[in-house]
Residue frames relative to the residue before (quaternion, step in Angstrom):
aa qw qx qy qz dx dy dz
X 1.0000 0.0000 0.0000 0.0000 0.00 0.00 0.00
X 0.4195 -0.7174 0.5102 0.2215 3.53 -0.94 1.01
X 0.4226 -0.6780 0.5376 0.2696 3.53 -1.16 0.73
X 0.7000 -0.4735 0.3368 0.4150 3.54 -1.34 0.27
X 0.6691 0.4991 -0.3249 0.4445 3.59 0.97 -0.71
X 0.6473 0.5102 -0.3328 0.4583 3.56 1.09 -0.56
X 0.6455 0.5310 -0.3265 0.4413 3.57 1.12 -0.65
X 0.7106 0.4137 -0.2333 0.5191 3.58 1.10 -0.72
X 0.1057 -0.8135 0.5697 0.0494 3.57 -0.58 1.16
X 0.7685 0.2023 -0.1535 0.5873 3.59 1.18 -0.41
X 0.4416 -0.6984 0.4979 0.2632 3.55 -1.24 0.43
X 0.6824 -0.4717 0.2743 0.4863 3.60 1.21 0.37
X 0.7005 0.4252 -0.2715 0.5048 3.59 1.13 -0.41
X 0.6103 -0.5729 0.3513 0.4194 3.59 1.25 0.10
X 0.5880 0.5514 -0.3833 0.4509 3.61 1.22 -0.11
X 0.4489 -0.6761 0.5129 0.2800 3.51 -1.07 0.76
X 0.4792 -0.6733 0.4841 0.2876 3.53 -1.12 0.71
X 0.6813 -0.4653 0.3778 0.4203 3.49 -1.39 0.21
X 0.5185 -0.6117 0.4702 0.3685 3.62 -1.08 0.55
X 0.6736 -0.5146 0.3515 0.3973 3.50 -1.27 0.46
X 0.4706 -0.6942 0.4759 0.2650 3.52 -0.99 0.92
X 0.1815 -0.7611 0.6161 0.0902 3.52 -0.99 0.90
X 0.3875 -0.7333 0.5092 0.2298 3.56 -0.78 1.06
X 0.6490 -0.4948 0.4090 0.4083 3.51 -1.31 0.25
X 0.3794 -0.7267 0.5282 0.2213 3.60 -0.97 0.84
X 0.5022 0.6733 -0.4160 0.3484 3.60 1.23 0.00
X 0.4595 -0.6374 0.5259 0.3256 3.53 -1.16 0.58
X 0.7437 -0.4656 0.2525 0.4079 3.54 -1.22 0.40
X 0.6851 0.4826 -0.2749 0.4714 3.58 0.93 -0.93
X 0.6638 0.4947 -0.3016 0.4731 3.55 0.93 -0.84
X 0.6156 0.5491 -0.3243 0.4630 3.56 1.08 -0.82
X 0.6666 0.4995 -0.2938 0.4687 3.57 0.94 -0.92
X 0.6367 0.5267 -0.3106 0.4697 3.53 1.09 -0.76
X 0.6455 0.5136 -0.3010 0.4785 3.57 1.02 -0.87
X 0.6422 0.5165 -0.3232 0.4651 3.60 0.99 -0.79
X 0.6330 0.5306 -0.3210 0.4634 3.55 1.07 -0.80
X 0.6530 0.5141 -0.2946 0.4717 3.56 0.99 -0.89
X 0.6381 0.5282 -0.3201 0.4597 3.55 1.05 -0.86
X 0.6596 0.5019 -0.2983 0.4734 3.58 0.87 -1.00
X 0.6549 0.5187 -0.3225 0.4450 3.56 0.88 -0.89
X 0.6561 0.5014 -0.3117 0.4701 3.60 0.93 -0.87
X 0.6512 0.4995 -0.3178 0.4748 3.63 0.95 -0.82
X 0.6431 0.5135 -0.3119 0.4749 3.60 0.99 -0.82
X 0.6499 0.5030 -0.3216 0.4703 3.60 0.95 -0.82
X 0.6238 0.5250 -0.3471 0.4635 3.64 0.97 -0.69
X 0.6680 0.4953 -0.2994 0.4677 3.58 0.88 -0.97
X 0.6551 0.5189 -0.3069 0.4554 3.57 0.97 -0.88
X 0.6592 0.5114 -0.2852 0.4718 3.56 1.01 -0.88
X 0.6284 0.5156 -0.3326 0.4781 3.60 1.03 -0.70
X 0.6501 0.5236 -0.3048 0.4586 3.51 1.00 -0.85
X 0.6469 0.5085 -0.3088 0.4771 3.54 1.06 -0.77
X 0.6086 0.5382 -0.3668 0.4533 3.61 1.06 -0.62
X 0.6787 0.4675 -0.3029 0.4786 3.61 0.89 -0.84
X 0.6417 0.5002 -0.3352 0.4750 3.59 1.00 -0.70
X 0.6024 0.5390 -0.3581 0.4673 3.60 1.05 -0.66
X 0.6429 0.5182 -0.3222 0.4629 3.60 0.90 -0.90
X 0.6900 0.4877 -0.2693 0.4621 3.58 0.79 -1.05
X 0.6693 0.5112 -0.2877 0.4560 3.58 0.96 -0.93
X 0.6432 0.5193 -0.3212 0.4621 3.55 1.02 -0.82
X 0.6615 0.4919 -0.3158 0.4698 3.58 0.91 -0.82
X 0.6274 0.5216 -0.3302 0.4746 3.57 1.08 -0.76
X 0.6339 0.5223 -0.3337 0.4625 3.66 0.98 -0.74
X 0.6313 0.5211 -0.3298 0.4703 3.57 1.02 -0.78
X 0.6369 0.5270 -0.3117 0.4685 3.58 1.00 -0.88
X 0.6680 0.5036 -0.3009 0.4578 3.57 0.95 -0.89
X 0.6269 0.5336 -0.3377 0.4563 3.58 1.02 -0.81
X 0.6719 0.4832 -0.2913 0.4798 3.57 0.88 -1.01
X 0.6588 0.5225 -0.3119 0.4423 3.61 0.91 -0.89
X 0.6418 0.5203 -0.3218 0.4624 3.57 1.06 -0.79
X 0.6693 0.4750 -0.3031 0.4843 3.58 0.98 -0.73
X 0.6846 0.4784 -0.2954 0.4639 3.62 0.94 -0.79
X 0.6680 0.5151 -0.3077 0.4402 3.62 1.08 -0.63
X 0.7322 0.3274 -0.1980 0.5635 3.55 1.23 -0.44
X 0.4261 -0.6280 0.5540 0.3423 3.50 -1.28 0.01
X 0.1081 -0.8634 0.4901 0.0521 3.53 0.30 1.25
X 0.4669 -0.6227 0.5490 0.3047 3.47 -1.31 0.54
X 0.6746 -0.5049 0.3537 0.4061 3.56 -1.24 0.37
X 0.6315 0.5380 -0.3357 0.4462 3.58 1.02 -0.71
X 0.6400 0.5159 -0.3245 0.4679 3.62 0.99 -0.83
X 0.6434 0.5214 -0.3169 0.4623 3.56 0.97 -0.83
X 0.6346 0.5182 -0.3208 0.4753 3.58 0.98 -0.87
X 0.6560 0.5043 -0.3151 0.4649 3.60 0.91 -0.86
X 0.6521 0.5115 -0.3226 0.4573 3.59 0.97 -0.78
X 0.6217 0.5279 -0.3303 0.4752 3.60 1.08 -0.75
X 0.6664 0.4807 -0.3043 0.4819 3.57 0.89 -0.90
X 0.6264 0.5321 -0.3393 0.4576 3.63 1.01 -0.81
X 0.6558 0.5049 -0.3346 0.4506 3.61 0.93 -0.82
X 0.6218 0.5337 -0.3312 0.4678 3.61 1.08 -0.67
X 0.6547 0.5139 -0.3017 0.4651 3.54 0.97 -0.93
X 0.6615 0.5020 -0.2988 0.4702 3.57 0.96 -0.91
X 0.6262 0.5382 -0.3208 0.4640 3.56 1.05 -0.78
X 0.6770 0.4820 -0.2862 0.4770 3.61 0.85 -0.93
X 0.6651 0.5144 -0.2974 0.4523 3.56 0.95 -0.86
X 0.6518 0.5120 -0.3021 0.4709 3.53 1.03 -0.84
X 0.6659 0.4862 -0.3131 0.4714 3.60 0.85 -0.84
X 0.6301 0.5143 -0.3296 0.4794 3.57 1.05 -0.76
X 0.6365 0.5267 -0.3184 0.4649 3.63 1.01 -0.78
X 0.6293 0.5294 -0.3270 0.4656 3.56 1.03 -0.81
X 0.6850 0.4786 -0.2993 0.4605 3.58 0.94 -0.83
X 0.6134 0.5223 -0.3526 0.4760 3.63 1.09 -0.65
X 0.6598 0.5041 -0.3128 0.4612 3.58 0.91 -0.84
X 0.6385 0.5236 -0.3185 0.4655 3.58 1.09 -0.74
X 0.6246 0.5318 -0.3255 0.4702 3.53 1.11 -0.78
X 0.6388 0.5198 -0.3248 0.4650 3.56 0.97 -0.86
X 0.6342 0.5242 -0.3326 0.4609 3.62 0.97 -0.79
X 0.6458 0.5264 -0.3167 0.4534 3.58 1.01 -0.82
X 0.6224 0.5324 -0.3229 0.4743 3.57 1.09 -0.79
X 0.6679 0.5013 -0.2928 0.4657 3.55 0.94 -0.89
X 0.6261 0.5152 -0.3316 0.4823 3.65 1.09 -0.70
X 0.6106 0.5320 -0.3493 0.4714 3.62 1.05 -0.68
X 0.6209 0.5250 -0.3376 0.4742 3.62 1.00 -0.79
X 0.6628 0.5072 -0.3058 0.4581 3.58 0.88 -0.96
X 0.6509 0.5309 -0.3251 0.4346 3.57 0.90 -0.86
X 0.6542 0.4930 -0.3053 0.4856 3.58 1.07 -0.76
X 0.6674 0.5142 -0.3034 0.4451 3.57 0.99 -0.80
X 0.5829 0.6132 -0.3618 0.3916 3.55 1.07 -0.83
X 0.6425 0.5600 -0.3246 0.4102 3.57 1.00 -0.84
X 0.6657 0.5189 -0.2908 0.4506 3.59 1.18 -0.54
X 0.6436 0.5360 -0.3197 0.4430 3.56 1.20 -0.46
X 0.7223 -0.4358 0.3079 0.4399 3.57 -1.27 0.00
X 0.6329 -0.5339 0.3945 0.3985 3.52 -1.28 0.40
X 0.5914 0.5615 -0.3770 0.4391 3.63 1.07 -0.53
X 0.6460 0.5228 -0.3046 0.4653 3.55 0.95 -0.96
X 0.6736 0.4937 -0.2904 0.4671 3.58 0.90 -0.93
X 0.6719 0.4987 -0.3098 0.4515 3.61 0.94 -0.83
X 0.6536 0.4941 -0.3111 0.4815 3.58 1.01 -0.79
X 0.6430 0.5124 -0.3060 0.4800 3.56 0.97 -0.83
X 0.6711 0.5169 -0.2688 0.4586 3.59 1.05 -0.77
X 0.5014 0.6736 -0.4339 0.3266 3.62 1.17 -0.19
X 0.6247 0.5369 -0.3204 0.4678 3.52 1.19 -0.67
X 0.3965 -0.7194 0.5214 0.2309 3.55 -0.79 1.06
X 0.4287 -0.7257 0.4782 0.2468 3.57 -0.66 1.10
X 0.6283 0.5271 -0.3271 0.4695 3.60 1.05 -0.79
X 0.6545 0.5175 -0.3058 0.4586 3.56 0.89 -0.97
X 0.6705 0.4998 -0.2960 0.4616 3.59 0.90 -0.96
X 0.6509 0.4969 -0.3219 0.4752 3.62 1.00 -0.75
X 0.6077 0.5360 -0.3610 0.4616 3.61 1.01 -0.72
X 0.6691 0.4983 -0.2947 0.4659 3.59 0.82 -1.03
X 0.6693 0.5300 -0.2997 0.4257 3.57 0.90 -0.95
X 0.7477 0.4063 -0.2176 0.4781 3.54 0.85 -1.01
X 0.5664 0.5425 -0.3992 0.4750 3.61 1.17 -0.32
X 0.6597 0.5099 -0.3085 0.4578 3.58 0.95 -0.87
X 0.6926 0.4590 -0.3020 0.4673 3.60 0.84 -0.88
X 0.6034 0.5281 -0.3506 0.4838 3.59 1.14 -0.58
X 0.6278 0.5263 -0.3336 0.4664 3.58 0.97 -0.82
X 0.6599 0.5154 -0.3155 0.4464 3.58 0.92 -0.84
X 0.6709 0.4975 -0.2858 0.4698 3.57 0.93 -0.96
X 0.6580 0.4917 -0.3083 0.4799 3.62 0.96 -0.89
X 0.6370 0.5176 -0.3456 0.4547 3.62 0.96 -0.73
X 0.6321 0.5131 -0.3365 0.4733 3.59 1.00 -0.74
X 0.6807 0.4898 -0.2976 0.4563 3.55 0.86 -0.87
X 0.6419 0.4950 -0.3235 0.4882 3.63 1.00 -0.71
X 0.6518 0.4866 -0.3318 0.4777 3.65 0.93 -0.82
X 0.6279 0.5238 -0.3394 0.4650 3.62 1.02 -0.71
X 0.6355 0.5285 -0.3165 0.4654 3.59 0.97 -0.86
X 0.6753 0.4843 -0.3066 0.4641 3.58 0.88 -0.92
X 0.6552 0.5052 -0.3181 0.4629 3.59 0.95 -0.84
X 0.6579 0.4969 -0.3106 0.4730 3.59 0.93 -0.85
X 0.6440 0.5174 -0.3286 0.4579 3.61 0.97 -0.81
X 0.6578 0.4916 -0.3133 0.4770 3.62 0.98 -0.73
X 0.6753 0.4839 -0.2994 0.4692 3.57 1.01 -0.78
X 0.6159 0.5462 -0.3672 0.4330 3.65 0.97 -0.61
X 0.6176 0.5514 -0.3442 0.4427 3.59 1.09 -0.64
X 0.6323 0.5555 -0.3217 0.4337 3.59 1.21 -0.38
X 0.4340 0.7067 -0.4646 0.3105 3.62 1.23 -0.13
């Protein structure tokens, strides 16, 4: 005997309805384990994103401290040169850290993609609503913004320090 959802192919507007929902084939314990792994991966992504923003803010704060240290004292030329090199090293390290954190997020997204296949068809269809291309554009625009902001802040710090020669 056919169910009500099988008998109805359109919703009256001519559009076809969603396919029948398929439950997860996982047993209860494995399903709970998969949910735990999913939540852990999502939490890791959020944590990594937070670290990226903290890295950006911390880097700018370090540049401000370097400039403040040079302005507060009467530095010698060698000290100013060391501060400029230090700002470049901090800039490179920060951008490298941003890329490591982005790589970690990508690994966590791969875990999520594998886990999605084990859940119900409803979970997979809701998760699939997000456009992967749009999400990638947002992700890489933000990381580019962070890297460019670090480079601009480094340029400003170095410009201020060069005037102290």
